N, C-alpha and C positions, 0 to 999 in steps of 0.2 A: 238425502237432499244434497244437491251440489251448491257450491258457494254462489254461483250466479243466481240460482233460485232463492237462496237465503237473502242475498242483497236486494233482490227485487221485492221480496216480502218485507224486508226492513224499510224500504222506501215506501211501499204501499201502506204499511202500518201507520205512517204519518197522516195518510189521507182517508183511511177507512178502517173499519173494525174487521180484524181477521177472523176467519172461521176457526172453530175449535181445532180442527185438523191442522190448519195452517199454523196456528199459534203453538200447538204442541210440537209440530215438526221443526218450527223455527227455534223454539226453546231448546230442543234436543241438539240441533245443529250448532247453535251458538254456545252451548255448554261444552262442546267438543272442539270448536274451531275458534282459536283466539283472533284470527284475522276478521272474521265476520262479527265476532263479539265486539271488537274494537270499532268496526264500521258502524254497528248499531249505536254504540256510545257516542261516536262522532255525530251521527244523525241527530241524536237527542240534544247534543250540545248546540249544534247549528240551529235547531228549531228554537231552543231557548234564547239564543242570541238574536235570532230574527224577531221573535216576539218582543224582546226587550227593545230592539231598535225601532220597530214599528210603533210601539206604545209611547215612545218619546215624542212630544209635540213638535219639536224642531225637525224631526225626521219624517213627518207625515206630509207627503207632497200636496194632498188635497187641502190640508189645513194651511199650508204655506200659500197656496194659490188664493184661498179665500181672504187671507190677511193682506195680500198685495192689491186686492181690488177695492 
């Protein structure tokens, strides 16, 4: 697996369940490639930050719009 394929799968992993073949290939690649492993860690961190940001009432645009009406 090339790094471009690995980073695509790491991104897709956030949106969908990977097949067993994709999961195993990605695990093998990230075990050997520190750059892709770090990319995956950063994707997870960004996802966590985004969820935290969206879950805060002051940062939810629809909640703010409802309060101002």
